[in-house]
N, C-alpha and C positions, 0 to 999 in steps of 0.2 A: 369605555364609552358613557357618560356621566348621562344621570338622567335630571333634568329638571322641570320643577310643576309650570302648568304652559300659562302665566300669569294666575288670573284672582280663580280661575277651575282649577279641581283636580286633577287632569288628563297630565300624566309624566310623558316627557316628550326629551329621546337625544339629544343632546348637546349641539351634535351636528345633524342639520338636516339635508337630506338629499334633494338637492332642487333637478325635476326631470325635464329641464327647459332642452336638458340636449338630447332627449328620448326623440328619435326619429331626425333626418333631414331635409326634411322641407326650408326651413330657415336658413340652411348652410353653416352652421354652427353645432349639430349632433354627431349622432353617428347612429349606427344601421343596427338593428332588433338584436342581434346575437352578442356583440360588444357590449350594447345595453344591458342585458341580462347578467352579464361579469360583474355586470359595474353592481347592477341591483344586487344580486348573491353574496358580494363581496362588502357590502353596506350592510347587509341584514347581519351577513354572520359576525361583522366586527362589533354588534351590538344596535346600529340603528334601526330606530321602528317611525322615525318622523319623514314622510316623504312630500315635498310641494310638487304640485304642478298648475296650470292653468287651461282653460278651454281652447284657448285660440295658440299654444305649442304646437309647434309644424300640423296647425291647421285640425287640430284634433289627434295626430297623430300620438302624440304626446301621453295622452289618456286613454286610449287604446291599447296602447304596448303594457303601460302598467298595468289596467286591466289585468291583461293578462296572466305580470308576473307577481300578481298579490293573491291570488285566488285561493291557493294554498294556504295561506297564511292570513287571511284578511282580516280577523278580530283583533289580533296582535300588533297591526300595526297602523300607526295614524297617516291618516290622508288628510291631504290638504287639496284643494282645487278652487281658479278662481271666477269670477266675472266680472264683464263693466267692457273689454276693448271689442268693437266690432268683429262678427265675423263674416256680414254681409254687409260689405263699403257700399251696394247701392238700396239698402234699409237703412233707415234713419233708425229705427226703433230696433236696430239688430245690435244696439252700443249703450253704452250709459248704466247709469244706476237704478232705475224706473226698477216697476214691480214685474213688469211683462217682461224685459231684457233678463231680469234675474231667472224668473220659474222658468222662463224657455230655456236660456241658459244652462240649471239648475239641471232638470231633465236628460238635456241630452246630454251630459259629464256623467250621468249616475249611471244615464246606457253604455256608454262609452269606457270607463268603469266598471262597470259589468259587477255593481255594488249599489246595496238599495239606499248609502248615506254614504255621508262625508265626513268625517270628524270636526275637520277646518275648512266652512268656507270663508275665502279674502271676498272684497270690495274690493278688486283692482286698481282702481283709482277714481278720483275725485270727479262729477262730470261738471260740476261747478254750476249744476241748473236744475235738478231730482229734488224737491225738500228732504230737508232728512226726517223727515217723522214718516216718512214714504218709505226708505230705505230701510229703517230700520222697523219699523213693522212688520214689510216684508219679509225682512232675513228673520224675524220672530215666528212668523207663522211657517215659514218651512222647517224652522226650529221645532214648532208644536205641533207638526206634522212627522216630525220624528225624520227627514231628511237630510238636516243638518243638523251636530251637537253643537258646536261651540262658533262664535264667528269674529273674523277680522277685519280690518281694514287695511291699506297699503296705498302709498303716493297721495295722500292728503294732508290739507293743512293740520295742524295740532289743533287750533280754536275750534276746525269743525270735529275734530274723534270726542273732544271734552263735552262740544253742545249734544251731539250725537250720542254719547254716554250719558248725557244727563237726561236726555229725553226719555232715555229708556229705561234708567234709574225712577224716575218721575211716575212710567207711566207700567210699570213691571213688564216689560217688555226686554231682551236679551240683550245685553251691552257686547261690546266687543271686547274680547280676553287677548287679541297679541293685537300688534302691529307689525309690519313688514314694509323696511324701509333702507334708500340705499345708503350703506354705509362700509365706510371703509378708510384703510390710511390716508385717501387721499383725498375722499367725500367725507368728512364730519360736521357737517352745518347740522346734522339732527341734533346735536348735543346742545345747541340753546335751550332749545324748547322737550324736545320729547325724553328724552331722561325723569325730568320731573313730572312731566306729563304721565309716565307710564309706571312711577313708583307711587304717584298721588291715586290715580285708578289701578293699580294693582294688576298690570298690562304687562304681557312679554313681548322683547323685541325678537323678532329676526331681522337678520341682515342680507339684503340681496346683493350681490356684484360684490361679494368679501374681498375679493383678489383682483376688483377695477379689472374686468372685461379680462384679465390675462395679464394686466401691467403688473401686479406684484408676486410675478410667480419667478420674474428675472429673466423672463424672453426676450424682453426690452432691454435695449442699453441706450442708454443717452448717447454714447462716443461711438457710435456702432456706426455703420456705411446707411446713407441716406437713402439708397437704392435699397439696401436691406430691409431698413426701417419700413418705407414705407410697402415694401410687400408684406411683411407682418403684422401692419396696418389691415391693409387691403382682406389678408387673409380672418380676422381679429373680428372684422365687419364694424358696423358704424359707432356702436359707442365704444371699443377702444379708440377709433378716431377722436373721439372726443373726450376721450383722458390722457390723450397722449401730447398732453403740454409740454414745454420745456419745466416745466416747477413741478411738474408728477413725474415726470423721467429722473427728475434728480431725485425724491423721495424713492421711487423704486431701487437705485443706486443704493441711497443709504440705506435702505431694507437689507440688500443685499449684501453690504459691507459688513453690516449684523451679522444676519445670517450664518456669512461665513467665519465666522469669528466663532462662533458657538456650534459650529458643525449643524445645522440646521438648511431645511430649503428654505429661498425667500416666501413662500406660498403658505409651508407650517410656520413660520414666525408671524408672517400678517393674521392666519387664522387665531394663533395664539394670544396678542394680541385682541383680537376680539371679546376671545372667548373670556379674557382675563378683565375685564372692564372696570373691575369693584362691583359695590352691593349690587348695580343693576345689570343682571346678567344679558347677553345679547348672544343668540343663537345663528349663527352661519348658517347661510345655505349654500352649500358647495355642489357646484354644476360639474363634471368630469365627461370628458367624451372618450376615455378610455379608463381601462382599470388600473393604469399604471399612475395616471391623474387622480384617480381616487384613494390610491393606498398612500402617495405621496400625502394628499390632505389629508388622512386618519391620522398623519402621524402628530397632528396638531392637539391632538387629544391630551398626549402622555410630555407635551410641553408644562414647565410651571416656572413664567420668568419672572426674574427678581426687579424689583423697586427700580434697580436703575437702569435695567433693557429697557421695560415699559416708559419710564421718563427719557431715553434716546430715541426710541420709538414715535412717542408726544411730541417730541420735540423737531421733528422731520416737517411735520406741519402742522401747526398748530391753530386751530380754531381760531378767528378773533372774536374776540366777546363783543355781541351786539346790544342795540340800542332794545329793550330799558336796562337791560343788564348791567350794560358797561358803565349806565348811569347810578343805579343801583347800588353797585357794589364800589363805586368810587366813594375815595375816604371823605370829599367835599361832601359829598351827598348823604352822606353816614352819619358825617358832625352837625349837618342842617337839619339830619331826620334823631337825632339820639343826643344830640350836645355831648356836651363832656365824658359822658360813659357809651362814645361811640365804637373805642377799640375794645370794651368789654363786650361787645354784642357783634356776634362771628353772624358775618351775610352770606346766602346761600352760595 
């Protein structure tokens, strides 16, 4: 397991983050405590130190379970949790980015985790209503109180994150040090804006659902019996249902074919592709329901893909270049911008 610096902080985190959404069975996608303990112990033995959960995962069971597991080695581990999503559907203030929800959610998470602080606290999603200055000041207050060491943001537009960090820098508050984004071989839309933002503001990128809710593990087959595929959809939950388009199934089949050629599992190859995204490192968040799944995922750390393999994987579902870069990088616009020297100047 290699260790990478978390954005502009000095924090060192393992290249694979363990997602604890599968700790608990309330959501129907996890495991019992005994199996989760095996997963946790194997991850730590492999050198993993970065564990991600959220206050809503399995209605708090994930944090409570993790609190038991980390008790013996808390100081060595990097624990991340989140707030924003509603914990009481009948209370309009039990969700959102505002200060009240942040404070109450953080205190409840610390109690369940049985710790005095979290190493990284994520805003779980943009609520589209709380003023950005309120969010950043409220997070900074908790950093100054010692309850949070670093802050991160998930599921928010790039322009909002840029504005939030600019306000924080201007006012001497704690900026976001990491992004948590939906990213995998079939969901590559973040490539339009977020890698450039992360590089410009020295933020780490972590990828949730790096295996597309199981689609990229080889268990779904575009040519399998329709009844069998429907059963797999129901077992995998609503996110997999959204992932299982015909286009994505063909990508998964292409991944499986390349993996078979090189004697890797599809999951290992999909994770290795994320780990080797060039200068902008991306850390996959792996969520395992069993020890065997975790052990297979850990094998991705030993893969070193050659340029040809990466190019073949990239070509399975290359993202379309979107406006304004589709205009700005075009030869005609470059000619209009720089005249006869346009070919000598490299576009972004």
